[in-house]
Residue frames as a rotation matrix with the C-alpha (Angstrom) as fourth column:
MET 1
0.387 0.035 -0.921 -65.09
-0.559 0.803 -0.204 -4.32
0.733 0.594 0.331 -17.66
THR 2
-0.645 -0.718 -0.259 -62.84
-0.159 0.459 -0.874 -5.33
0.747 -0.523 -0.411 -14.69
ASP 3
-0.555 0.441 0.706 -65.78
-0.823 -0.164 -0.544 -4.87
-0.124 -0.882 0.454 -12.37
ALA 4
0.519 0.753 -0.404 -67.51
-0.816 0.577 0.028 -7.82
0.254 0.315 0.914 -14.10
LEU 5
-0.163 -0.616 -0.771 -64.62
-0.202 0.785 -0.585 -10.11
0.966 0.060 -0.252 -13.10
SER 6
0.682 0.498 0.536 -65.53
-0.634 0.036 0.773 -11.95
0.365 -0.866 0.340 -9.87
PHE 7
0.479 -0.518 -0.709 -62.41
0.324 0.855 -0.406 -14.10
0.816 -0.036 0.577 -9.47
ASP 8
0.993 -0.115 -0.011 -60.78
-0.026 -0.310 0.950 -13.99
-0.113 -0.944 -0.311 -6.06
ILE 9
0.384 -0.923 -0.015 -57.06
-0.040 -0.001 -0.999 -13.06
0.923 0.384 -0.037 -5.93
THR 10
0.717 -0.179 -0.674 -55.03
0.663 0.474 0.580 -14.44
0.215 -0.862 0.459 -3.02
SER 11
0.820 -0.466 0.332 -52.92
-0.491 -0.871 -0.010 -11.82
0.294 -0.155 -0.943 -1.27
VAL 12
0.377 -0.834 -0.404 -49.26
0.490 0.549 -0.677 -12.46
0.786 0.057 0.616 -0.84
ASP 13
0.306 -0.290 0.907 -48.90
-0.533 -0.841 -0.089 -10.13
0.788 -0.456 -0.412 2.05
ASP 14
0.836 0.018 0.548 -48.75
-0.512 0.382 0.769 -12.81
-0.196 -0.924 0.328 4.73
VAL 15
0.787 -0.589 0.184 -46.20
0.617 0.752 -0.232 -14.83
-0.001 0.296 0.955 2.78
ALA 16
0.260 -0.742 0.618 -43.95
0.293 -0.549 -0.782 -11.76
0.920 0.385 0.075 2.14
ALA 17
0.525 0.013 0.851 -44.29
-0.708 -0.549 0.445 -10.68
0.473 -0.836 -0.279 5.77
ASN 18
0.949 -0.114 0.295 -43.26
-0.088 0.800 0.594 -14.15
-0.304 -0.589 0.749 6.91
ARG 19
0.560 -0.783 0.269 -40.29
0.755 0.350 -0.554 -14.18
0.340 0.514 0.788 4.50
ASP 20
0.222 -0.480 0.849 -39.14
-0.154 -0.877 -0.455 -10.77
0.963 -0.030 -0.268 5.67
GLU 21
0.729 0.009 0.684 -39.33
-0.682 -0.066 0.728 -11.86
0.052 -0.998 -0.042 9.29
VAL 22
0.891 -0.422 0.164 -37.14
0.370 0.888 0.273 -14.91
-0.261 -0.182 0.948 8.58
VAL 23
0.412 -0.760 0.503 -34.63
0.584 -0.204 -0.786 -12.82
0.700 0.617 0.359 6.59
ALA 24
0.426 -0.184 0.886 -34.40
-0.512 -0.856 0.069 -10.28
0.746 -0.483 -0.459 9.34
ALA 25
0.884 -0.080 0.461 -33.77
-0.369 0.488 0.791 -12.99
-0.288 -0.869 0.402 11.90
VAL 26
0.709 -0.628 0.320 -31.02
0.701 0.674 -0.233 -14.53
-0.070 0.390 0.918 9.73
GLU 27
0.352 -0.565 0.746 -29.37
0.243 -0.715 -0.656 -11.21
0.904 0.412 -0.114 9.04
ALA 28
0.599 -0.156 0.785 -29.15
-0.731 -0.505 0.458 -10.52
0.325 -0.849 -0.417 12.79
HIS 29
0.851 -0.275 0.448 -27.83
-0.055 0.801 0.596 -14.01
-0.523 -0.531 0.667 13.55
ALA 30
0.596 -0.650 0.472 -25.43
0.794 0.389 -0.467 -14.21
0.119 0.653 0.748 10.58
GLY 31
0.641 -0.336 0.690 -24.31
-0.076 -0.922 -0.379 -10.70
0.764 0.191 -0.616 11.26
THR 32
0.754 -0.399 0.522 -22.82
-0.552 0.044 0.832 -11.87
-0.356 -0.916 -0.187 14.56
ILE 33
0.655 -0.492 0.574 -20.91
0.544 0.834 0.093 -14.48
-0.524 0.252 0.814 12.48
ALA 34
0.625 -0.367 0.689 -19.73
0.529 -0.450 -0.720 -11.80
0.574 0.814 -0.087 10.15
ARG 35
0.744 -0.328 0.582 -18.38
-0.542 -0.806 0.237 -9.75
0.392 -0.492 -0.778 13.02
GLU 36
0.703 -0.481 0.525 -16.61
-0.184 0.590 0.786 -12.70
-0.687 -0.649 0.326 14.59
LEU 37
0.607 -0.451 0.654 -14.95
0.785 0.468 -0.406 -13.59
-0.123 0.760 0.638 11.11
ALA 38
0.713 -0.319 0.624 -13.82
0.073 -0.852 -0.518 -9.93
0.697 0.415 -0.584 10.79
ILE 39
0.667 -0.502 0.551 -12.16
-0.727 -0.277 0.628 -10.12
-0.162 -0.820 -0.550 14.21
LEU 40
0.616 -0.436 0.656 -10.58
0.153 0.883 0.444 -13.60
-0.772 -0.173 0.611 13.41
GLN 41
0.510 -0.397 0.763 -9.33
0.860 0.223 -0.460 -12.61
0.012 0.891 0.455 10.04
GLY 42
-0.173 -0.703 -0.689 -7.98
0.702 -0.579 0.414 -9.31
-0.691 -0.412 0.594 11.20
GLY 43
-0.975 -0.158 0.157 -9.76
0.223 -0.667 0.711 -7.09
-0.008 0.728 0.685 8.57
ASP 44
-0.482 0.844 -0.236 -12.91
-0.353 -0.433 -0.829 -5.24
-0.802 -0.316 0.507 8.02
TYR 45
0.262 0.502 -0.824 -13.44
-0.950 -0.016 -0.312 -6.71
-0.170 0.864 0.473 4.55
GLY 46
-0.784 -0.620 -0.034 -13.55
-0.607 0.753 0.253 -10.39
-0.131 0.219 -0.967 3.44
GLN 47
0.364 0.872 -0.327 -15.48
-0.889 0.430 0.156 -13.51
0.277 0.234 0.932 2.80
GLU 48
-0.684 -0.531 0.500 -15.57
-0.657 0.747 -0.106 -17.12
-0.317 -0.401 -0.859 3.88
THR 49
-0.044 0.648 -0.761 -17.04
-0.809 0.423 0.407 -20.32
0.586 0.633 0.506 2.47
PHE 50
-0.524 -0.040 0.851 -18.38
-0.670 0.636 -0.383 -23.17
-0.526 -0.771 -0.360 4.46
LYS 51
-0.501 0.337 -0.798 -19.37
-0.547 0.591 0.593 -26.56
0.671 0.733 -0.112 2.92
THR 52
-0.216 0.576 0.789 -22.25
-0.767 0.400 -0.501 -28.66
-0.604 -0.713 0.356 4.27
ARG 53
-0.593 0.032 0.805 -23.69
0.176 0.980 0.090 -31.90
-0.786 0.195 -0.587 3.20
ARG 54
0.378 0.851 0.366 -26.42
0.681 0.012 -0.732 -30.16
-0.627 0.526 -0.575 1.08
GLY 55
0.728 -0.091 0.680 -24.27
0.534 -0.547 -0.645 -27.37
0.430 0.832 -0.350 -0.49
THR 56
-0.399 -0.914 -0.070 -22.09
0.874 -0.356 -0.332 -24.40
0.278 -0.194 0.941 0.07
TRP 57
0.747 0.592 -0.303 -22.56
0.661 -0.712 0.239 -21.21
-0.074 -0.379 -0.922 2.08
THR 58
-0.298 -0.854 0.426 -20.68
0.844 -0.445 -0.301 -18.03
0.446 0.270 0.853 1.38
LEU 59
0.709 0.479 -0.518 -20.68
0.676 -0.670 0.306 -15.10
-0.200 -0.567 -0.799 3.75
LYS 60
-0.255 -0.684 0.683 -19.22
0.747 -0.588 -0.310 -11.83
0.613 0.431 0.662 2.74
TYR 61
0.494 0.321 -0.808 -18.69
0.785 -0.563 0.257 -8.84
-0.373 -0.761 -0.530 5.13
GLU 62
-0.113 -0.553 0.825 -17.69
0.614 -0.692 -0.380 -5.28
0.782 0.463 0.418 4.51
ALA 63
-0.383 -0.200 0.902 -16.60
-0.486 -0.787 -0.381 -2.84
0.786 -0.584 0.204 7.31
GLY 64
-0.954 -0.196 0.225 -17.32
-0.295 0.510 -0.808 -5.73
0.044 -0.837 -0.545 9.69
ALA 65
-0.238 0.962 0.133 -20.97
-0.633 -0.050 -0.773 -5.95
-0.737 -0.268 0.620 8.75
LEU 66
-0.254 0.186 0.949 -22.76
0.475 0.879 -0.045 -8.68
-0.843 0.439 -0.312 6.77
GLN 67
-0.721 -0.069 -0.690 -22.85
-0.535 -0.577 0.617 -7.97
-0.441 0.814 0.379 3.11
TYR 68
0.198 0.797 -0.571 -24.57
-0.901 0.377 0.213 -11.06
0.385 0.473 0.793 1.87
LEU 69
-0.428 -0.167 0.888 -25.12
-0.485 0.872 -0.070 -14.72
-0.763 -0.461 -0.454 2.81
ARG 70
0.053 0.338 -0.940 -25.47
-0.982 0.188 0.012 -17.03
0.180 0.922 0.342 -0.20
PHE 71
-0.039 0.017 0.999 -26.52
-0.374 0.927 -0.031 -20.67
-0.927 -0.374 -0.030 -0.32
LYS 72
-0.060 0.028 -0.998 -25.68
-0.981 0.184 0.064 -22.76
0.185 0.983 0.017 -3.38
GLY 73
0.492 0.426 0.759 -27.18
-0.588 0.806 -0.071 -26.29
-0.641 -0.412 0.647 -3.23
LYS 74
-0.504 -0.732 0.459 -25.51
-0.245 0.631 0.736 -29.36
-0.828 0.258 -0.497 -4.65
SER 75
-0.069 0.662 0.746 -28.49
0.703 0.563 -0.435 -29.89
-0.708 0.494 -0.504 -6.76
GLY 76
-0.523 -0.119 0.844 -28.00
0.743 -0.549 0.383 -26.47
0.418 0.827 0.376 -8.52
GLY 77
0.419 0.674 0.608 -29.22
0.399 -0.739 0.543 -23.00
0.815 0.015 -0.579 -8.09
GLU 78
-0.648 -0.689 -0.324 -28.23
0.653 -0.285 -0.702 -20.36
0.392 -0.666 0.635 -5.64
THR 79
0.500 0.865 0.030 -30.11
0.660 -0.404 0.633 -18.25
0.560 -0.297 -0.773 -3.12
TYR 80
-0.618 -0.624 0.478 -29.03
0.141 -0.687 -0.713 -15.03
0.774 -0.373 0.512 -1.55
VAL 81
-0.061 0.573 -0.817 -30.58
0.923 0.345 0.172 -15.50
0.381 -0.744 -0.550 1.83
VAL 82
0.552 0.138 -0.822 -29.43
0.481 -0.858 0.179 -12.06
-0.681 -0.495 -0.540 2.82
SER 83
-0.261 -0.599 0.757 -28.31
0.956 -0.271 0.115 -9.38
0.136 0.753 0.643 0.37
THR 84
-0.630 0.030 -0.776 -28.30
0.251 -0.938 -0.239 -5.69
-0.735 -0.345 0.583 -0.12
LYS 85
-0.902 0.344 -0.262 -30.59
-0.360 -0.264 0.895 -6.08
0.238 0.901 0.362 -3.17
GLN 86
-0.028 0.999 -0.018 -33.88
-0.813 -0.013 0.582 -7.83
0.581 0.031 0.813 -3.39
PRO 87
-0.062 0.130 0.990 -35.19
-0.837 0.533 -0.123 -10.41
-0.543 -0.836 0.076 -0.82
PRO 88
-0.952 -0.300 -0.061 -35.14
-0.283 0.782 0.556 -14.09
-0.119 0.547 -0.829 -1.77
GLU 89
-0.213 0.879 -0.427 -38.02
-0.603 0.226 0.765 -16.04
0.769 0.420 0.482 -3.25
PRO 90
0.261 0.318 0.911 -39.95
-0.964 0.137 0.228 -17.66
-0.052 -0.938 0.343 -0.36
LYS 91
0.972 0.210 -0.108 -39.57
-0.223 0.966 -0.130 -21.25
0.077 0.150 0.986 -1.67
ALA 92
0.359 -0.922 -0.142 -35.86
0.182 0.219 -0.959 -20.91
0.915 0.318 0.247 -2.33
LEU 93
-0.161 -0.335 0.928 -35.49
-0.787 -0.524 -0.326 -19.37
0.596 -0.783 -0.179 1.16
GLY 94
0.648 0.511 0.565 -37.31
-0.753 0.540 0.376 -22.27
-0.113 -0.669 0.735 2.72
THR 95
0.876 -0.387 -0.289 -34.97
0.207 0.841 -0.500 -24.71
0.437 0.378 0.816 1.02
ALA 96
-0.010 -0.961 0.276 -31.84
-0.109 -0.273 -0.956 -22.82
0.994 -0.040 -0.102 2.12
MET 97
0.045 0.119 0.992 -33.15
-0.909 -0.408 0.090 -22.45
0.415 -0.905 0.090 5.66
GLN 98
0.939 0.302 -0.163 -33.34
-0.244 0.922 0.300 -26.22
0.241 -0.242 0.940 5.99
ASP 99
0.521 -0.810 -0.271 -29.57
0.659 0.583 -0.475 -26.21
0.543 0.069 0.837 5.80
TYR 100
0.471 -0.277 0.837 -28.88
-0.332 -0.935 -0.122 -23.12
0.817 -0.220 -0.533 7.89
PRO 101
0.856 -0.112 0.506 -28.16
-0.497 0.098 0.862 -24.98
-0.146 -0.989 0.028 11.05
ALA 102
0.711 -0.637 0.298 -25.51
0.673 0.739 -0.026 -27.01
-0.203 0.219 0.954 9.19
PHE 103
0.392 -0.518 0.761 -23.97
0.326 -0.695 -0.641 -23.74
0.860 0.499 -0.104 8.06
VAL 104
0.658 -0.039 0.752 -23.75
-0.632 -0.571 0.524 -22.55
0.409 -0.820 -0.401 11.70
GLU 105
0.900 -0.258 0.352 -22.23
-0.009 0.796 0.605 -25.85
-0.436 -0.548 0.714 12.69
ALA 106
0.603 -0.645 0.470 -19.71
0.736 0.221 -0.640 -25.56
0.309 0.732 0.607 9.83
TYR 107
0.386 -0.404 0.829 -18.73
-0.166 -0.915 -0.368 -22.18
0.907 0.004 -0.421 11.15
ASN 108
0.795 -0.112 0.596 -18.34
-0.598 0.020 0.801 -23.43
-0.102 -0.993 -0.051 14.71
ASP 109
0.805 -0.530 0.268 -16.11
0.493 0.848 0.195 -26.23
-0.331 -0.025 0.943 13.54
HIS 110
0.495 -0.617 0.612 -14.08
0.456 -0.415 -0.787 -23.81
0.739 0.669 0.076 11.58
VAL 111
0.466 -0.250 0.849 -13.45
-0.612 -0.783 0.106 -21.67
0.638 -0.569 -0.518 14.68
GLU 112
0.833 -0.159 0.530 -12.80
-0.386 0.520 0.762 -24.72
-0.396 -0.840 0.372 16.95
SER 113
0.834 -0.518 0.190 -10.30
0.541 0.700 -0.466 -26.07
0.108 0.491 0.864 14.46
LEU 114
0.256 -0.710 0.656 -8.14
0.015 -0.675 -0.737 -22.99
0.967 0.199 -0.163 15.11
ASP 115
0.907 0.079 0.414 -8.08
-0.396 -0.178 0.901 -23.59
0.144 -0.981 -0.130 18.87
GLY 116
0.643 -0.731 0.228 -4.44
0.085 0.364 0.927 -23.92
-0.761 -0.577 0.296 20.03
VAL 117
0.745 -0.403 0.531 -3.00
0.622 0.135 -0.771 -22.97
0.239 0.905 0.351 16.61
LEU 118
0.515 -0.572 0.638 -0.86
-0.246 -0.812 -0.529 -20.34
0.821 0.116 -0.559 18.39
ASP 119
0.999 -0.029 0.035 0.17
-0.019 0.430 0.903 -22.51
-0.041 -0.902 0.429 21.37
ASP 120
0.496 -0.847 0.192 3.73
0.829 0.528 0.185 -23.05
-0.258 0.067 0.964 19.89
VAL 121
0.480 -0.330 0.812 4.38
0.392 -0.748 -0.536 -19.52
0.784 0.576 -0.230 18.91
PRO 122
-0.352 -0.740 -0.573 7.21
0.871 -0.034 -0.490 -18.06
0.343 -0.672 0.656 20.97
ALA 123
0.781 0.603 -0.162 6.30
0.608 -0.673 0.422 -15.23
0.145 -0.428 -0.892 23.36
GLU 124
0.511 -0.694 -0.506 9.81
0.023 -0.578 0.816 -13.93
-0.859 -0.429 -0.279 23.59
PHE 125
0.928 -0.109 0.357 11.78
0.360 0.010 -0.933 -12.58
0.098 0.994 0.048 20.60
PRO 126
-0.037 -0.997 -0.071 15.48
0.995 -0.030 -0.100 -11.62
0.098 -0.074 0.992 19.97
ALA 127
0.118 -0.107 -0.987 16.63
0.383 -0.913 0.145 -8.20
-0.916 -0.395 -0.067 20.88
VAL 128
0.810 0.240 0.536 16.36
0.587 -0.331 -0.739 -5.70
0.000 0.913 -0.409 18.06
THR 129
-0.263 -0.957 -0.120 19.80
0.920 -0.286 0.267 -4.12
-0.289 -0.040 0.956 17.04
THR 130
0.573 0.442 -0.690 19.55
0.322 -0.896 -0.306 -0.37
-0.754 -0.047 -0.656 17.02
THR 131
0.437 -0.266 0.859 20.47
0.878 -0.080 -0.471 1.61
0.194 0.961 0.199 13.97
GLU 132
0.920 0.078 -0.384 21.53
0.241 -0.886 0.397 4.68
-0.309 -0.457 -0.834 16.09
GLU 133
0.075 -0.968 -0.241 25.28
0.043 -0.238 0.970 4.40
-0.996 -0.084 0.024 15.41
ILE 134
-0.382 -0.252 0.889 24.86
0.843 0.298 0.447 3.61
-0.377 0.921 0.098 11.77
VAL 135
0.587 0.630 0.509 22.49
0.763 -0.641 -0.086 6.55
0.273 0.438 -0.856 11.26
ALA 136
0.746 -0.373 -0.552 24.94
0.080 -0.773 0.630 8.86
-0.661 -0.514 -0.547 13.15
GLN 137
-0.325 -0.924 0.204 27.74
0.295 0.106 0.950 7.83
-0.899 0.368 0.238 10.91
ARG 138
-0.159 0.323 0.933 25.49
0.987 0.048 0.152 8.31
0.004 0.945 -0.326 7.79
ASP 139
0.820 0.573 -0.016 24.39
0.573 -0.819 0.038 11.71
0.009 -0.040 -0.999 9.00
GLN 140
0.474 -0.718 -0.509 27.92
0.064 -0.549 0.834 12.73
-0.878 -0.428 -0.214 9.59
LEU 141
-0.526 -0.595 0.607 29.10
0.603 0.242 0.760 11.73
-0.600 0.766 0.232 6.19
VAL 142
0.172 0.701 0.692 26.05
0.963 -0.268 0.032 13.38
0.208 0.660 -0.722 4.53
SER 143
0.823 0.085 -0.561 26.83
0.341 -0.864 0.370 16.51
-0.454 -0.496 -0.741 6.49
THR 144
-0.115 -0.976 -0.187 30.32
0.137 -0.202 0.970 16.54
-0.984 0.086 0.156 5.28
ILE 145
-0.525 0.050 0.850 29.11
0.836 0.221 0.503 15.99
-0.163 0.974 -0.158 1.63
ARG 146
0.596 0.801 0.046 26.62
0.802 -0.594 -0.057 18.79
-0.019 0.071 -0.997 2.19
GLU 147
0.528 -0.447 -0.722 29.37
0.141 -0.793 0.593 21.23
-0.838 -0.415 -0.355 3.23
VAL 148
-0.571 -0.806 0.154 31.51
0.241 0.014 0.970 20.49
-0.785 0.592 0.186 0.25
ALA 149
-0.301 0.532 0.791 28.55
0.953 0.144 0.266 20.61
0.028 0.834 -0.551 -2.17
ASP 150
0.757 0.592 -0.276 27.36
0.611 -0.792 -0.022 23.92
-0.232 -0.152 -0.961 -0.77
THR 151
0.088 -0.787 -0.611 30.87
-0.040 -0.616 0.787 25.31
-0.995 -0.045 -0.086 -1.27
MET 152
-0.760 -0.267 0.593 30.80
0.547 0.232 0.805 24.12
-0.352 0.935 -0.031 -4.90
ALA 153
0.203 0.888 0.413 27.32
0.975 -0.222 -0.004 25.64
0.088 0.404 -0.911 -5.38
GLY 154
0.595 0.040 -0.802 28.56
0.379 -0.895 0.236 28.86
-0.708 -0.445 -0.548 -3.99
GLU 155
-0.414 -0.874 -0.255 31.38
0.028 -0.292 0.956 29.00
-0.910 0.389 0.145 -6.44
LEU 156
-0.625 0.312 0.715 29.17
0.775 0.359 0.521 27.92
-0.094 0.880 -0.466 -9.28
ASN 157
0.443 0.863 -0.242 26.67
0.851 -0.490 -0.190 30.59
-0.283 -0.122 -0.952 -8.25
ARG 158
0.225 -0.422 -0.878 29.42
0.106 -0.885 0.453 33.26
-0.968 -0.195 -0.154 -8.44
PHE 159
-0.566 -0.607 -0.558 30.70
-0.431 -0.359 0.828 32.47
-0.702 0.709 -0.059 -11.93
ASP 160
-0.970 0.199 0.139 27.87
0.235 0.617 0.751 30.45
0.064 0.761 -0.645 -13.63
GLY 161
-0.414 0.873 0.257 24.64
-0.247 -0.379 0.892 32.17
0.876 0.306 0.373 -12.67
GLU 162
-0.239 0.437 0.867 22.04
-0.954 -0.274 -0.124 32.20
0.184 -0.857 0.482 -9.89
TYR 163
0.278 0.334 0.901 20.93
-0.476 0.862 -0.173 28.55
-0.835 -0.380 0.398 -10.48
GLY 164
0.312 -0.170 -0.935 21.87
-0.886 0.302 -0.351 25.67
0.342 0.938 -0.056 -12.73
THR 165
0.928 0.018 0.372 23.36
-0.137 0.945 0.295 22.20
-0.347 -0.325 0.880 -12.75
PHE 166
0.018 -0.952 -0.307 26.89
-1.000 -0.021 0.006 20.90
-0.012 0.307 -0.952 -12.96
THR 167
0.911 0.339 0.236 27.27
-0.326 0.941 -0.091 17.33
-0.253 0.006 0.968 -14.36
GLN 168
-0.177 -0.925 -0.335 30.18
-0.983 0.184 0.013 14.93
0.050 0.332 -0.942 -14.64
ARG 169
0.749 0.349 -0.563 30.72
-0.359 0.928 0.098 11.28
0.557 0.128 0.821 -15.16
VAL 170
-0.090 -0.749 0.657 32.45
-0.992 0.123 0.004 9.32
-0.084 -0.651 -0.754 -12.55
GLY 171
-0.748 -0.210 0.630 33.20
-0.218 0.974 0.066 5.67
-0.627 -0.088 -0.774 -13.39
GLY 172
-0.923 0.369 0.110 30.71
0.247 0.347 0.905 5.92
0.295 0.863 -0.411 -16.23
THR 173
-0.027 0.904 -0.426 27.80
0.999 0.008 -0.046 7.12
-0.038 -0.427 -0.904 -13.89
ARG 174
-0.093 0.190 0.977 26.30
0.394 -0.895 0.211 10.52
0.914 0.405 0.008 -14.24
TRP 175
-0.337 -0.009 -0.941 26.68
0.913 -0.245 -0.325 12.83
-0.228 -0.969 0.091 -11.22
GLU 176
-0.099 0.383 0.918 24.54
0.528 -0.762 0.375 15.94
0.844 0.522 -0.127 -11.11
LEU 177
-0.588 -0.094 -0.804 24.81
0.763 -0.395 -0.512 18.82
-0.270 -0.914 0.304 -8.71
LYS 178
0.068 0.584 0.809 22.00
0.697 -0.608 0.380 21.33
0.714 0.538 -0.448 -8.87
TRP 179
-0.703 -0.325 -0.632 22.42
0.695 -0.500 -0.516 24.68
-0.149 -0.802 0.578 -7.15
ASP 180
0.311 0.805 0.506 19.97
0.686 -0.558 0.466 27.42
0.657 0.202 -0.726 -6.34
GLY 181
0.852 -0.223 0.474 21.84
-0.422 -0.828 0.370 30.46
0.310 -0.515 -0.799 -5.11
PRO 182
-0.101 -0.986 0.135 24.81
-0.877 0.025 -0.479 29.61
0.469 -0.167 -0.867 -2.91
ARG 183
-0.247 0.045 0.968 23.38
-0.719 0.661 -0.215 26.32
-0.650 -0.749 -0.131 -1.77
ALA 184
-0.959 -0.093 -0.267 23.11
-0.250 0.724 0.643 22.81
0.134 0.684 -0.717 -3.39
SER 185
-0.040 0.999 -0.037 19.54
-0.984 -0.033 0.177 21.78
0.176 0.043 0.983 -4.15
TYR 186
0.849 0.247 0.467 20.44
-0.314 0.947 0.070 18.26
-0.425 -0.206 0.882 -4.74
LEU 187
-0.342 -0.854 -0.393 23.20
-0.927 0.237 0.291 15.92
-0.156 0.464 -0.872 -5.65
ARG 188
0.638 0.715 0.286 22.00
-0.588 0.692 -0.418 13.07
-0.497 0.099 0.862 -7.71
VAL 189
-0.546 -0.831 0.105 23.83
-0.612 0.482 0.627 9.96
-0.572 0.278 -0.771 -8.92
GLY 190
-0.732 0.183 0.657 22.55
0.397 0.897 0.192 8.01
-0.554 0.401 -0.729 -11.99
GLY 191
-0.884 0.454 0.113 20.26
-0.106 -0.428 0.897 10.48
0.456 0.781 0.426 -13.82
GLU 192
-0.161 0.952 0.262 16.51
-0.895 -0.253 0.368 10.38
0.417 -0.175 0.892 -13.61
GLY 193
0.825 0.486 -0.290 15.43
-0.311 0.817 0.486 7.78
0.473 -0.311 0.825 -11.03
GLY 194
-0.050 -0.920 -0.388 18.86
0.166 0.375 -0.912 7.73
0.985 -0.110 0.134 -9.55
ILE 195
0.191 -0.008 -0.981 20.04
0.948 0.260 0.183 8.06
0.254 -0.966 0.057 -5.95
TYR 196
0.611 0.056 0.789 19.86
-0.041 -0.994 0.103 11.44
0.790 -0.096 -0.605 -4.21
LEU 197
-0.210 -0.698 -0.684 22.87
0.791 0.291 -0.539 11.80
0.575 -0.654 0.491 -1.91
LEU 198
-0.874 0.128 -0.468 21.59
0.248 -0.712 -0.657 15.21
-0.417 -0.690 0.591 -1.10
SER 199
-0.470 0.774 0.424 18.10
0.550 -0.119 0.827 16.49
0.690 0.622 -0.370 -1.43
GLN 200
-0.602 0.329 0.728 15.51
-0.588 -0.799 -0.125 18.74
0.540 -0.503 0.675 0.25
TYR 201
0.461 0.873 -0.159 13.61
-0.605 0.440 0.663 15.73
0.649 -0.209 0.731 1.42
GLU 202
0.972 -0.064 0.225 14.74
-0.133 0.639 0.758 12.46
-0.192 -0.767 0.613 3.24
PRO 203
0.123 -0.992 0.012 18.34
-0.860 -0.101 0.500 11.46
-0.495 -0.072 -0.866 3.65
PRO 204
0.089 -0.097 -0.991 19.94
-0.777 0.616 -0.131 8.72
0.624 0.781 -0.021 1.52
ALA 205
0.960 0.246 -0.136 20.10
-0.146 0.850 0.507 5.14
0.240 -0.467 0.851 2.72
ALA 206
0.566 -0.769 0.299 23.25
-0.518 -0.049 0.854 4.16
-0.642 -0.638 -0.426 4.58
PRO 207
0.294 -0.394 0.871 24.24
0.560 0.809 0.177 1.53
-0.775 0.435 0.459 2.00
ASP 208
0.748 0.107 0.655 24.05
0.633 -0.416 -0.653 4.15
0.202 0.903 -0.379 -0.68
VAL 209
0.880 -0.462 0.113 26.29
-0.474 -0.830 0.294 6.54
-0.042 -0.312 -0.949 1.26
ARG 210
0.343 -0.783 0.519 28.82
-0.203 0.478 0.855 3.84
-0.917 -0.399 0.005 1.82
GLU 211
0.358 -0.137 0.923 28.84
0.764 0.612 -0.205 2.90
-0.537 0.779 0.324 -1.82
LEU 212
0.601 0.088 0.794 29.04
0.686 -0.567 -0.456 6.41
0.410 0.819 -0.401 -3.28
ALA 213
0.871 -0.293 -0.394 31.15
0.088 -0.697 0.712 8.31
-0.483 -0.655 -0.581 -0.69
GLY 214
-0.034 -0.962 0.269 34.33
0.476 0.221 0.851 7.28
-0.879 0.158 0.451 -2.37
ASP 215
-0.153 0.063 0.986 33.12
0.983 -0.094 0.159 8.31
0.102 0.994 -0.048 -5.82
PHE 216
0.870 0.482 -0.101 32.13
0.490 -0.868 0.079 11.74
-0.050 -0.118 -0.992 -4.43
VAL 217
0.249 -0.889 -0.385 35.86
0.171 -0.351 0.921 12.44
-0.953 -0.295 0.064 -4.03
GLU 218
-0.594 -0.462 0.658 36.35
0.694 0.120 0.710 11.84
-0.407 0.879 0.250 -7.78
PHE 219
0.327 0.796 0.510 33.35
0.926 -0.378 -0.003 14.08
0.190 0.473 -0.860 -8.48
VAL 220
0.790 -0.140 -0.597 34.96
0.241 -0.825 0.512 16.86
-0.564 -0.548 -0.618 -6.47
GLU 221
-0.197 -0.980 0.035 38.15
0.266 -0.019 0.964 16.41
-0.944 0.199 0.264 -8.31
ALA 222
-0.293 0.206 0.934 36.29
0.955 0.114 0.275 16.52
-0.050 0.972 -0.230 -11.63
TYR 223
0.801 0.597 -0.041 34.81
0.599 -0.799 0.048 19.88
-0.004 -0.063 -0.998 -10.53
ASN 224
0.444 -0.682 -0.582 38.22
0.021 -0.641 0.767 21.25
-0.896 -0.353 -0.270 -9.61
GLU 225
-0.526 -0.633 0.568 39.51
0.581 0.220 0.783 20.21
-0.621 0.742 0.252 -13.08
TYR 226
0.193 0.693 0.694 36.61
0.963 -0.268 0.000 21.95
0.186 0.669 -0.720 -14.66
VAL 227
0.908 0.051 -0.416 37.43
0.207 -0.918 0.339 25.24
-0.364 -0.394 -0.844 -12.72
ASP 228
-0.014 -0.998 -0.057 41.16
0.177 -0.059 0.983 24.85
-0.984 0.003 0.177 -13.58
ASP 229
-0.442 -0.114 0.890 40.35
0.863 0.218 0.456 24.40
-0.246 0.969 0.002 -17.24
LEU 230
0.635 0.703 0.321 38.03
0.750 -0.660 -0.037 27.47
0.186 0.265 -0.946 -17.21
GLU 231
0.693 -0.468 -0.549 40.70
0.046 -0.731 0.681 29.57
-0.720 -0.497 -0.485 -15.60
ALA 232
-0.342 -0.877 0.338 43.25
0.392 0.194 0.899 28.40
-0.854 0.440 0.277 -18.12
ASP 233
-0.064 0.433 0.899 40.84
0.998 0.030 0.056 29.30
-0.003 0.901 -0.434 -20.93
LEU 234
0.898 0.435 -0.057 40.24
0.439 -0.891 0.119 32.72
0.001 -0.132 -0.991 -19.64
ALA 235
0.381 -0.837 -0.392 44.01
0.149 -0.363 0.920 33.28
-0.912 -0.409 -0.014 -19.16
THR 236
-0.426 -0.566 0.706 44.55
0.739 0.233 0.633 32.91
-0.523 0.791 0.319 -22.89
VAL 237
0.592 0.674 0.443 42.19
0.805 -0.521 -0.283 35.78
0.040 0.524 -0.851 -23.79
SER 238
-0.531 -0.757 -0.382 44.20
0.699 -0.645 0.308 38.77
-0.479 -0.104 0.872 -25.00
PHE 239
0.554 0.729 -0.402 42.50
0.417 -0.661 -0.624 42.09
-0.721 0.178 -0.670 -25.66
ASP 240
-0.168 -0.723 -0.670 45.55
-0.466 -0.541 0.700 43.09
-0.869 0.430 -0.246 -27.66
ASP 241
-0.893 -0.156 0.421 44.85
0.238 0.631 0.739 40.31
-0.381 0.760 -0.526 -30.16
ALA 242
0.008 0.982 0.189 41.17
0.870 0.087 -0.486 41.43
-0.493 0.168 -0.853 -30.41
ARG 243
0.133 0.090 -0.987 42.18
-0.095 -0.990 -0.103 44.92
-0.987 0.107 -0.123 -31.71
């Protein structure tokens, strides 16, 4: 039946080929703009919008490469001149390309507007104060706290088991010493999410050490009272009474 139809069908091959050639040229040209914008904005990902008399152009780049170039005319409608999906419709592409030189000019104006923007930025900066002395003082205090806490851990290990925790409240705040063998695993102030004066990881901040060092003395005193009370309780045990 179809053999009987003698109508001529015009091929779109030439139009599509011409469209693809234009898109490839724009992709290469706008790709240069995308790389320049990535350098200017200091990142591999981003987008920029440029306004022209006829509409708005939006260029998006990823990993420094052109992702898409979109034209939105003032009369409505938008055309993805370059995209990672399907190519644009030839007529819409032709309309957008009439404004492409204005887009490039808008980009150039944008770059030129930044000329001299850093001229008044000072090239010399104040000297940076070293934290070496503060850190040394912090480390010395933490080392002292570690020695005392390890001594407490050793004693707790002797009479209270291989591992465990000793807790007391100092000024209404929970202090917790965890030991594993004869060594303190951590000393935490404030419960879950609190401050670790001692840990197996990073040292505490200097302001935290300054704030809590005085209370550590009270924590040790509370430990001593705990041991004294325990000894007193044991001293009252009489095997004679148990007979």
